[in-house]
ZALOMI-95184 format. One record per residue: x, y, z of N, C-alpha, C, O in turn. Coordinates in nm, 2 decimals. Layout:
BEGIN
n_X,n_Y,n_Z,ca_X,ca_Y,ca_Z,c_X,c_Y,c_Z,o_X,o_Y,o_Z
X,Y,Z,X,Y,Z,X,Y,Z,X,Y,Z
...
***
This chain:
BEGIN
n_X,n_Y,n_Z,ca_X,ca_Y,ca_Z,c_X,c_Y,c_Z,o_X,o_Y,o_Z
0.41,-1.79,0.90,0.51,-1.73,0.83,0.55,-1.59,0.89,0.46,-1.51,0.91
0.67,-1.56,0.91,0.72,-1.43,0.97,0.72,-1.33,0.86,0.77,-1.35,0.75
0.66,-1.21,0.89,0.65,-1.10,0.78,0.80,-1.06,0.75,0.88,-1.07,0.84
0.82,-1.01,0.64,0.95,-0.95,0.59,0.93,-0.81,0.60,0.83,-0.75,0.54
1.03,-0.74,0.66,1.02,-0.59,0.66,1.12,-0.53,0.57,1.23,-0.58,0.56
1.08,-0.42,0.50,1.17,-0.36,0.40,1.16,-0.20,0.44,1.05,-0.15,0.43
1.27,-0.14,0.49,1.27,-0.01,0.52,1.33,0.08,0.42,1.43,0.03,0.35
1.28,0.19,0.39,1.34,0.28,0.29,1.31,0.42,0.32,1.21,0.45,0.39
1.39,0.51,0.27,1.36,0.66,0.28,1.38,0.71,0.13,1.49,0.69,0.07
1.28,0.78,0.08,1.29,0.83,-0.05,1.27,0.97,-0.06,1.19,1.03,0.02
1.33,1.04,-0.15,1.32,1.18,-0.16,1.21,1.21,-0.27,1.19,1.14,-0.37
1.13,1.31,-0.23,1.02,1.34,-0.32,1.06,1.37,-0.47,0.98,1.34,-0.56
1.18,1.43,-0.49,1.21,1.45,-0.63,1.22,1.32,-0.71,1.16,1.31,-0.82
1.28,1.22,-0.65,1.28,1.09,-0.72,1.14,1.03,-0.74,1.12,0.97,-0.85
1.06,1.05,-0.65,0.92,0.99,-0.65,0.84,1.07,-0.76,0.75,1.01,-0.82
0.87,1.19,-0.79,0.79,1.27,-0.89,0.81,1.21,-1.03,0.72,1.24,-1.11
0.91,1.13,-1.05,0.92,1.06,-1.17,0.80,0.95,-1.20,0.78,0.91,-1.31
0.74,0.92,-1.09,0.63,0.82,-1.09,0.50,0.87,-1.08,0.40,0.79,-1.09
0.47,0.99,-1.05,0.34,1.04,-1.02,0.33,1.18,-0.96,0.42,1.26,-0.98
0.23,1.20,-0.90,0.19,1.34,-0.85,0.24,1.36,-0.70,0.17,1.43,-0.63
0.35,1.30,-0.66,0.39,1.31,-0.52,0.43,1.45,-0.48,0.45,1.48,-0.36
0.44,1.53,-0.58,0.49,1.67,-0.55,0.38,1.73,-0.45,0.28,1.79,-0.51
0.39,1.72,-0.33,0.30,1.79,-0.23,0.34,1.93,-0.22,0.44,1.98,-0.26
0.25,2.01,-0.15,0.28,2.15,-0.13,0.40,2.15,-0.04,0.44,2.06,0.02
0.45,2.27,-0.04,0.57,2.30,0.05,0.54,2.24,0.19,0.44,2.28,0.25
0.63,2.16,0.24,0.60,2.10,0.37,0.58,2.21,0.47,0.66,2.30,0.47
0.50,2.20,0.56,0.46,2.31,0.66,0.32,2.36,0.64,0.25,2.41,0.73
0.28,2.36,0.50,0.14,2.40,0.48,0.05,2.29,0.52,0.10,2.17,0.53
-0.07,2.31,0.55,-0.16,2.21,0.59,-0.20,2.13,0.47,-0.24,2.19,0.37
-0.20,2.00,0.47,-0.25,1.91,0.36,-0.36,1.83,0.42,-0.36,1.80,0.54
-0.46,1.80,0.34,-0.57,1.72,0.38,-0.53,1.57,0.40,-0.42,1.53,0.34
-0.61,1.49,0.47,-0.59,1.36,0.48,-0.59,1.29,0.34,-0.52,1.19,0.32
-0.68,1.34,0.26,-0.69,1.28,0.13,-0.57,1.30,0.04,-0.52,1.22,-0.04
-0.52,1.43,0.05,-0.39,1.46,-0.02,-0.27,1.38,0.03,-0.19,1.33,-0.05
-0.26,1.36,0.16,-0.16,1.29,0.22,-0.17,1.14,0.18,-0.07,1.08,0.14
-0.30,1.09,0.18,-0.31,0.95,0.14,-0.28,0.93,0.00,-0.21,0.83,-0.03
-0.32,1.02,-0.09,-0.29,1.00,-0.24,-0.14,1.02,-0.26,-0.09,0.94,-0.34
-0.07,1.11,-0.20,0.07,1.12,-0.21,0.14,0.99,-0.15,0.24,0.95,-0.21
0.09,0.94,-0.04,0.14,0.81,0.01,0.13,0.69,-0.08,0.22,0.61,-0.09
0.02,0.69,-0.15,-0.01,0.57,-0.24,0.08,0.59,-0.36,0.13,0.49,-0.42
0.10,0.72,-0.41,0.20,0.74,-0.51,0.34,0.70,-0.48,0.41,0.64,-0.56
0.38,0.73,-0.36,0.51,0.69,-0.31,0.53,0.54,-0.29,0.63,0.49,-0.32
0.41,0.48,-0.25,0.42,0.33,-0.23,0.43,0.26,-0.36,0.50,0.16,-0.38
0.36,0.31,-0.46,0.36,0.25,-0.60,0.50,0.27,-0.66,0.56,0.17,-0.71
0.56,0.38,-0.64,0.70,0.41,-0.69,0.80,0.31,-0.62,0.88,0.26,-0.69
0.78,0.30,-0.49,0.86,0.20,-0.41,0.85,0.06,-0.47,0.95,0.00,-0.49
0.73,0.02,-0.49,0.70,-0.12,-0.54,0.76,-0.14,-0.68,0.82,-0.24,-0.71
0.75,-0.04,-0.76,0.80,-0.05,-0.90,0.96,-0.06,-0.89,1.02,-0.14,-0.97
1.02,0.01,-0.80,1.16,0.01,-0.79,1.21,-0.14,-0.75,1.31,-0.19,-0.79
1.11,-0.20,-0.67,1.15,-0.34,-0.62,1.10,-0.45,-0.73,1.10,-0.56,-0.70
1.07,-0.40,-0.85,1.03,-0.50,-0.95,0.89,-0.55,-0.96,0.86,-0.64,-1.03
0.80,-0.48,-0.89,0.66,-0.51,-0.89,0.59,-0.44,-1.01,0.63,-0.33,-1.05
0.49,-0.50,-1.07,0.40,-0.44,-1.17,0.28,-0.40,-1.10,0.21,-0.48,-1.04
0.24,-0.27,-1.11,0.11,-0.22,-1.06,0.00,-0.26,-1.15,0.00,-0.22,-1.27
-0.09,-0.33,-1.10,-0.21,-0.39,-1.17,-0.32,-0.29,-1.16,-0.39,-0.26,-1.26
-0.35,-0.24,-1.04,-0.47,-0.16,-1.02,-0.45,-0.08,-0.90,-0.37,-0.12,-0.81
-0.51,0.03,-0.89,-0.50,0.12,-0.77,-0.65,0.15,-0.73,-0.74,0.15,-0.82
-0.68,0.17,-0.60,-0.80,0.20,-0.55,-0.92,0.13,-0.60,-1.02,0.18,-0.64
-0.90,-0.01,-0.61,-1.00,-0.09,-0.65,-1.12,-0.09,-0.55,-1.10,-0.13,-0.44
-1.24,-0.06,-0.60,-1.36,-0.05,-0.51,-1.47,-0.14,-0.55,-1.50,-0.16,-0.67
-1.53,-0.20,-0.46,-1.64,-0.29,-0.48,-1.73,-0.29,-0.36,-1.69,-0.23,-0.26
-1.85,-0.35,-0.37,-1.94,-0.35,-0.25,-1.88,-0.40,-0.12,-1.92,-0.38,-0.01
-1.76,-0.49,-0.14,-1.71,-0.56,-0.03,-1.60,-0.47,0.04,-1.57,-0.49,0.15
-1.54,-0.37,-0.03,-1.44,-0.29,0.04,-1.36,-0.23,-0.08,-1.40,-0.22,-0.19
-1.23,-0.19,-0.04,-1.14,-0.12,-0.12,-1.00,-0.19,-0.11,-0.96,-0.23,0.00
-0.93,-0.20,-0.22,-0.79,-0.23,-0.21,-0.71,-0.12,-0.27,-0.73,-0.07,-0.38
-0.61,-0.07,-0.18,-0.53,0.05,-0.22,-0.45,0.02,-0.35,-0.45,0.10,-0.44
-0.37,-0.09,-0.35,-0.29,-0.12,-0.46,-0.29,-0.27,-0.48,-0.27,-0.35,-0.39
-0.30,-0.31,-0.60,-0.29,-0.45,-0.64,-0.16,-0.45,-0.73,-0.15,-0.39,-0.84
-0.07,-0.54,-0.69,0.05,-0.55,-0.78,0.09,-0.69,-0.80,0.03,-0.78,-0.74
0.18,-0.71,-0.89,0.22,-0.86,-0.92,0.38,-0.85,-0.92,0.44,-0.75,-0.96
0.44,-0.96,-0.89,0.58,-1.00,-0.91,0.60,-1.14,-0.92,0.56,-1.22,-0.84
0.67,-1.18,-1.03,0.70,-1.32,-1.06,0.57,-1.41,-1.05,0.57,-1.52,-1.00
0.47,-1.35,-1.10,0.34,-1.43,-1.11,0.26,-1.43,-0.98,0.15,-1.49,-0.98
0.30,-1.37,-0.88,0.23,-1.36,-0.75,0.15,-1.24,-0.74,0.21,-1.13,-0.75
0.02,-1.24,-0.71,-0.05,-1.13,-0.69,-0.05,-1.08,-0.55,-0.05,-1.16,-0.46
-0.03,-0.95,-0.53,-0.01,-0.88,-0.41,-0.12,-0.77,-0.38,-0.12,-0.67,-0.45
-0.20,-0.79,-0.28,-0.29,-0.69,-0.24,-0.24,-0.60,-0.13,-0.21,-0.66,-0.02
-0.22,-0.48,-0.15,-0.14,-0.39,-0.06,-0.24,-0.29,0.01,-0.32,-0.22,-0.06
-0.22,-0.28,0.14,-0.29,-0.17,0.21,-0.19,-0.07,0.24,-0.08,-0.10,0.28
-0.22,0.06,0.21,-0.13,0.16,0.22,-0.17,0.26,0.34,-0.28,0.31,0.34
-0.09,0.28,0.43,-0.12,0.38,0.54,0.00,0.49,0.54,0.11,0.46,0.56
-0.05,0.61,0.53,0.04,0.72,0.53,0.01,0.81,0.64,-0.11,0.84,0.67
0.12,0.85,0.71,0.10,0.94,0.83,0.20,1.06,0.81,0.31,1.06,0.76
0.15,1.17,0.87,0.24,1.29,0.87,0.32,1.31,0.99,0.40,1.40,1.00
0.29,1.24,1.10,0.35,1.25,1.23,0.33,1.13,1.31,0.25,1.04,1.27
0.39,1.12,1.42,0.38,1.01,1.51,0.48,0.90,1.47,0.58,0.92,1.40
0.45,0.77,1.51,0.54,0.67,1.47,0.49,0.58,1.36,0.37,0.56,1.35
0.58,0.52,1.29,0.54,0.44,1.18,0.46,0.31,1.22,0.38,0.26,1.15
0.49,0.27,1.35,0.42,0.15,1.40,0.27,0.18,1.42,0.19,0.09,1.41
0.23,0.30,1.44,0.09,0.34,1.45,0.02,0.32,1.32,-0.10,0.27,1.32
0.08,0.35,1.21,0.03,0.32,1.07,0.01,0.17,1.05,-0.09,0.12,1.01
0.12,0.10,1.08,0.11,-0.05,1.07,0.00,-0.11,1.16,-0.07,-0.20,1.11
-0.03,-0.05,1.28,-0.13,-0.11,1.37,-0.27,-0.07,1.32,-0.36,-0.12,1.37
-0.28,0.02,1.23,-0.41,0.06,1.18,-0.49,-0.04,1.10,-0.61,-0.04,1.07
-0.40,-0.14,1.06,-0.46,-0.24,0.97,-0.50,-0.36,1.07,-0.43,-0.46,1.09
-0.61,-0.34,1.13,-0.67,-0.43,1.23,-0.75,-0.54,1.17,-0.77,-0.55,1.04
-0.80,-0.63,1.25,-0.87,-0.76,1.20,-0.99,-0.71,1.11,-1.02,-0.78,1.01
-1.06,-0.61,1.15,-1.17,-0.56,1.07,-1.13,-0.52,0.93,-1.20,-0.56,0.84
-1.02,-0.45,0.92,-0.97,-0.40,0.79,-0.92,-0.51,0.72,-0.94,-0.51,0.59
-0.85,-0.61,0.78,-0.81,-0.73,0.71,-0.92,-0.81,0.65,-0.90,-0.86,0.54
-1.03,-0.82,0.72,-1.14,-0.89,0.67,-1.21,-0.82,0.54,-1.25,-0.88,0.44
-1.21,-0.68,0.55,-1.26,-0.61,0.43,-1.17,-0.63,0.32,-1.22,-0.65,0.20
-1.04,-0.63,0.34,-0.94,-0.65,0.23,-0.96,-0.79,0.16,-0.95,-0.81,0.04
-0.98,-0.88,0.25,-1.00,-1.03,0.20,-1.13,-1.04,0.12,-1.13,-1.11,0.01
-1.24,-0.97,0.16,-1.35,-0.98,0.09,-1.33,-0.90,-0.05,-1.37,-0.95,-0.15
-1.27,-0.79,-0.05,-1.25,-0.72,-0.17,-1.16,-0.79,-0.27,-1.18,-0.78,-0.39
-1.06,-0.86,-0.21,-0.97,-0.94,-0.29,-1.04,-1.05,-0.35,-1.02,-1.07,-0.47
-1.13,-1.12,-0.28,-1.21,-1.22,-0.34,-1.29,-1.18,-0.45,-1.31,-1.25,-0.55
-1.35,-1.06,-0.44,-1.43,-1.00,-0.54,-1.35,-0.97,-0.66,-1.39,-1.00,-0.78
-1.23,-0.92,-0.64,-1.14,-0.88,-0.75,-1.10,-1.02,-0.83,-1.10,-1.02,-0.95
-1.07,-1.11,-0.75,-1.03,-1.24,-0.81,-1.14,-1.30,-0.90,-1.12,-1.35,-1.01
-1.26,-1.30,-0.84,-1.38,-1.35,-0.92,-1.41,-1.26,-1.04,-1.43,-1.32,-1.15
-1.40,-1.14,-1.03,-1.43,-1.04,-1.14,-1.33,-1.06,-1.25,-1.36,-1.05,-1.37
-1.20,-1.09,-1.22,-1.09,-1.10,-1.31,-1.07,-1.25,-1.36,-0.99,-1.28,-1.45
-1.15,-1.34,-1.31,-1.14,-1.48,-1.35,-1.02,-1.54,-1.30,-0.97,-1.63,-1.37
-0.96,-1.50,-1.19,-0.83,-1.55,-1.14,-0.86,-1.64,-1.02,-0.96,-1.64,-0.96
-0.76,-1.72,-0.99,-0.77,-1.81,-0.88,-0.68,-1.75,-0.76,-0.58,-1.69,-0.79
-0.71,-1.78,-0.64,-0.64,-1.73,-0.53,-0.52,-1.81,-0.48,-0.47,-1.80,-0.37
-0.47,-1.90,-0.57,-0.37,-1.99,-0.53,-0.23,-1.93,-0.49,-0.16,-1.99,-0.40
-0.20,-1.82,-0.56,-0.07,-1.75,-0.53,-0.08,-1.60,-0.51,-0.04,-1.52,-0.59
-0.14,-1.56,-0.39,-0.16,-1.42,-0.36,-0.13,-1.40,-0.22,-0.12,-1.49,-0.13
-0.10,-1.28,-0.19,-0.06,-1.24,-0.05,-0.11,-1.10,-0.01,-0.15,-1.02,-0.10
-0.12,-1.07,0.11,-0.16,-0.94,0.16,-0.04,-0.87,0.23,0.01,-0.92,0.33
0.00,-0.75,0.18,0.11,-0.67,0.23,0.05,-0.54,0.29,-0.06,-0.50,0.26
0.13,-0.48,0.38,0.10,-0.35,0.43,0.22,-0.26,0.40,0.33,-0.30,0.44
0.20,-0.15,0.35,0.30,-0.05,0.34,0.27,0.07,0.42,0.17,0.13,0.39
0.35,0.11,0.52,0.34,0.22,0.60,0.44,0.32,0.56,0.55,0.29,0.54
0.39,0.45,0.56,0.47,0.56,0.52,0.46,0.67,0.62,0.35,0.71,0.67
0.57,0.73,0.66,0.58,0.84,0.75,0.64,0.97,0.68,0.76,0.96,0.65
0.57,1.07,0.67,0.63,1.19,0.60,0.72,1.26,0.69,0.67,1.30,0.80
0.84,1.28,0.65,0.95,1.33,0.73,1.02,1.45,0.66,1.13,1.43,0.60
0.95,1.56,0.66,1.00,1.68,0.58,0.99,1.64,0.44,0.88,1.60,0.40
1.09,1.65,0.35,1.08,1.63,0.21,1.09,1.47,0.17,1.09,1.44,0.06
1.11,1.39,0.27,1.12,1.25,0.24,1.01,1.16,0.31,0.94,1.21,0.40
1.00,1.04,0.26,0.91,0.94,0.32,1.00,0.83,0.38,1.10,0.79,0.32
0.96,0.80,0.50,1.02,0.68,0.56,0.91,0.57,0.52,0.79,0.58,0.55
0.96,0.46,0.46,0.87,0.36,0.41,0.90,0.22,0.48,1.02,0.18,0.48
0.80,0.15,0.53,0.82,0.02,0.58,0.72,-0.08,0.50,0.60,-0.05,0.49
0.77,-0.18,0.44,0.69,-0.27,0.36,0.69,-0.40,0.43,0.79,-0.46,0.46
0.57,-0.45,0.47,0.56,-0.58,0.54,0.50,-0.67,0.44,0.39,-0.65,0.40
0.57,-0.77,0.41,0.53,-0.87,0.30,0.45,-0.98,0.39,0.49,-1.01,0.50
0.35,-1.04,0.33,0.27,-1.14,0.40,0.24,-1.09,0.54,0.26,-1.16,0.64
0.18,-0.97,0.55,0.15,-0.91,0.68,0.04,-0.99,0.75,0.05,-1.00,0.88
-0.05,-1.06,0.68,-0.15,-1.14,0.75,-0.20,-1.25,0.66,-0.18,-1.23,0.53
-0.25,-1.35,0.70,-0.30,-1.46,0.62,-0.45,-1.47,0.64,-0.50,-1.43,0.75
-0.52,-1.51,0.54,-0.66,-1.52,0.53,-0.68,-1.67,0.49,-0.61,-1.73,0.41
-0.79,-1.73,0.54,-0.83,-1.86,0.49,-0.86,-1.86,0.35,-0.81,-1.77,0.27
-0.93,-1.96,0.30,-0.98,-1.96,0.16,-1.04,-1.84,0.12,-1.13,-1.79,0.20
-1.01,-1.78,0.00,-1.08,-1.67,-0.06,-1.20,-1.71,-0.14,-1.27,-1.62,-0.19
***
């Protein structure tokens, strides 16, 4: 299956309606943790606008972590969010390598078991964000990778 790409640019003022995206005045040094948290907030706001329901964020277990768990039309979506303050957005997409995909799959399996759900209708997406002054450039790759049986 060919991944679907969705590109968007959002202004931080709009995203503030959904969370704590209000970062310091751009130009000040922000930590990777702050950038990641702001990126996840922006990704969740983006998903909500597209009609997704956010089920969980930063789900952690012994198998790994899932940044965002969302659903739309009964389909469960496990999202990896990669935020960058510079460079190319493709670098953020490339950061989700086979090792990271395996960790996501194991964490997703744990989540499904813990919630008593079956893996029949779920997928793995990647959301890459590039901070560009006061805005985010967002690329959403649906069905970014496939995993065998969970």
